[in-house]
N, C-alpha and C positions, 0 to 999 in steps of 0.2 A: 644244415638247411632244414627249416621247418616244413612239415607237411602242408600242402597247399590249403589255404582257408577257403571254405565254401559256405555260402548261406543257403537258406531253404529254397530260394528261387533258382539256384544254379546247381542243386544236387542232381546227379544223374538218376535216371529212372531204372537203369539196369540193376537188378538185385545183386549180381556178382560183383559189379563195380562198387556198389554200396558196401558190401561185405569187405572188399579189399580196402576201401577207405577206412572203415571201422578198425580193421586189424592194424593198419598202418598207424592210426591215431593212438590205439592202445599201446603199440610198441613204443611210440614216441613218448607217451606218458610214463611208461616204465623206465625208459632210459633216462628221462629227465629226473625222475625220482632217484635213480641211481647217482646221477650227477650231484643232486642236492645232498644225498647222504655222504658221498665222498668228500664234498666241499665242507660239510659240517664236521666230519671226522678230522679233516686236515686243519680246520680252524680251531675247533673246540676240543678235539680228542687229546688223549695222552700223547706224549712224545713218540712212544713206540707205534702208535696208530697213524701218525701223520705220514703223508706221502711226500717223497721227494718231488719238487716242482716238475722236473723233467718226466718222472714216471706218471704224474697226474696228467700232464699235457699229452703224453703218448696215449694214455687211456681215452682221453677226450677225443683225440684225433680219430682213433679206431671207431669209437661210437658214432662220431659225426659222419664218418664215411658210410657206415651202415645206414644211418638215417637218410643220407642223400640218395643212396641206391634204392631204398624202399620207396622214398618219395617219388623218384623218377619212374619207378615201375608203376606206381599208382597213376601218376599224371599221364603216362602213355596210354592208359586205358580210357581216358576221358576224352571226349570229342574236343577238337581244337576250339570250337566256338564256346565251349563251356569253361575251358581252362582260364585261370587267372595267373598273372605273374606272381610266382612265389617270392617270399621275402628272402633275398640273398644279399650277402655282404659283397657288393661288387668292387669295393675299394675305390680309392681315388686314383685316377689316371693322370699322372703329372703332365703338365703342358710341355715340358722339354722333350718328351719322348717323340721320336720321329714318327710321322704318320705315313703309312703306305696305303694309298687309296686304290680301290678297284670299283668300277662302275658296272653294275649288272643291268644291261639295257634290255628293254622289250624289243625284240627284233622286228616284228611287224608293226609299223607305226600307222597303219590304216585302220579306220574305225570298222569293227566287225559288223556294225549295223548298216551304215550308209556308204562304207568304203572311202569316206573322206579322210583327209590327213589329220592325224592326232597332233595336238600341241602340248607341250610340257606345262604342268600346273604346279609342280612341286616335287619333293623327293623325301624318302625316308632314309635316315642316316643312323647307322649302328657302329659302335666302336667295340672291338674286342682286343684284349691284351694278348699279344703274340710273343714268341721268343725265338731268337736265332741261336742255335746251339753254339757253344764255344768252338772256335776253329783255330787249329794250330797253323802256323806258317813259318817259313824259314826266312830270316833276314840275312841276305847275302851282302857282305861288305867287300867292296873292291877298292884296292889302293894302288892306283897306277904308279909305275916307276918311270922316271924320266932321266935320260942321260944326255950329256953334251958331246956332240961329235968332235969338237975341237979339244976337249980336255979328257984325257984318258982316266978312267976310274971315277969320274964324277957322276954319281947316281943319287938322285933325290927322290924322296917318297914321303907322303904325309904320315905322321906317327899313328900307330894303331891305338884306338881308344882303350882305356882300361875297363876291366870287367870284374865283377864279383868272383866269378869262376874263370880264371885266366885259361886260355886254350881249352875251354870246356864247351858244353852244349848250350846252356841257357842264357837268355838275355836277362837283364835285371827285372824286367816286367814279369817274366816267368818265375823267377825266384820270389818276387813279391807275392805272386799268386799262390805259390806253395805255402809261404809264411802266413798269409792272411787266411787261407783255407784251414790251416792247422790251428792257429791261435785265436782267430776271430770267429770262424765258422765251426770249430771243433771237429774237423775232418782229419782223422789220423793219416799219417803218411802212407800206410799200406792201403787205405781206402783210396787215396789220391792216385796211387800207382795203378789200382784197378780201373779207375776212371780213365786214366791216360791209355791203358791197355786196350780199352774198348774202341779207341780211335787209332789203334795201331802203333802207339808210341810206347816203346819198351823202356820204362824207367822203374828200377826196383826201389824198395824202401831205403836201402843204404845210400843210394845216390841222392835221393831227396833229402835225407838226413844230412848229408854232406853239404848240400846247398844251404839248408837252414843254419847249420853251424857257421858257415862262412858269412852269411848275412848277419848273424848275431855279432860276429867279430867286427864287421864293418860298422855296424850301428852302435857299438859299445861307446864311442865318444859322445854320440848324441844322447844316449841313455845316461851317461855320467853327467852331462850338462843338465839333463832333465831332473835328475836327483838333486843336483846342486840348487836348482831353482824351485824345488818342491814346496818349500815353506813360503815362497814369495808369490805363488800363483794359485788362484782358486780353481783353475781348470786343469787339474792334474790327476793322474792315477799312477801309483807306483807299486810294483810288486816287490816281494822280498827276494834278496839274492841268496847267497850261500851256495848250496849244492845245485840250485836250479838257476844259475846265472843267465843262461840263454832264455829260459822261460820268463824270468823277471825282466830282462831287457826287451824282448819282443812283445810280451803282453802289455807291459807298461806303456810302450810307445803306441801300440794299437789302440788301447783304451783311451789314452790321452788324445789321440787323433779323433776318435769317435766323440769324446766329450767336447771337442772343438768343432764338431759338425763338418769334419772332412772325410774324404773317402780313403780308407786305409790302403787300398790297392794302389790308387794313384799316388798317395804320399810315399809309401815305401818304394815303389818302382822308381819314382823320380829321385828320392834321396839316396837310394842305393847307387843309382847311376852317377849322381854327383860325387859321392864318396869314392866310388871306384875310379873316377876320372880325376881325382886329386883335389877335391874341394879343400881349401885352406883350413887347417885345424884351428887357427885363431878366429875363423868366422863360423865355427860350428854352431853358434847360437842361431844363425840364420836358418838352420835346418830343423829347429824345434817346431812343433806343430803350429803354434799360434802365429809366428811370423812367416811361416813357409808359404811360398807361392810358386806355381809352376812357370810363371812368366817374369817375376821380378828378379830372380837370381841368375847368375851367369856361371857356367861351369868353367873352371880353370883347368885346361888340359895339362897332363903331366908329360 
């Protein structure tokens, strides 16, 4: 975030505030010079001087955070009437996001001057991006049993649905979350275990690794079909197999899903559920990313 721009007409009169503005501007200039030098080294320097893109981004993030903190400290010293909106990247707020509205009413609707009734002439509207932290829940599946009073031993019950981890803990959605976090968001399994632990869910790294391995086994037929159609489609990404078969399978599927503008989490969760519940192997092409749809396919129970 850049230091707030001020012109001569809006400069504060307080010498201490002016000195703070000057120091903040000098700090920003020095950091920007550092950015330019780092980018020049990365672009024009020798190979040994070039930074890994991830390292460069981490350095930029740290510097930008310091700039934001110093800018906020300076702006807080300036009277609200003098402040100007600083240039910030507010991003684009998608129209599909749910809107939770709150109305802050002025309680006393009588005129402070004549005590007459005030009438509404308009409103100010502000939108802020909010987040609801991930919440775990338990899906409880009940399968009632029915018996015939006239026929001894006649008990009927709906079949249990198939799962990636039979008689285990996770739903297919949770397995997909672990896979996407590891291979799309580059969050190692031990870090994910720590995230779950903060919410009171005790899942060790070995357990998560077991889930990922089982997911890779289920998705192997889809991956094999993906490889078979590699040369026929321009919207594919395929990783190498060999000693990293699971990596090749999961990363190839995730990257192909992203290239087709789909949500990897929704895709993997749905496809894993279909495979676990017996999707016909001769219709495996329906589960490839480009023809996949959460509404057009029908799960065939086993």
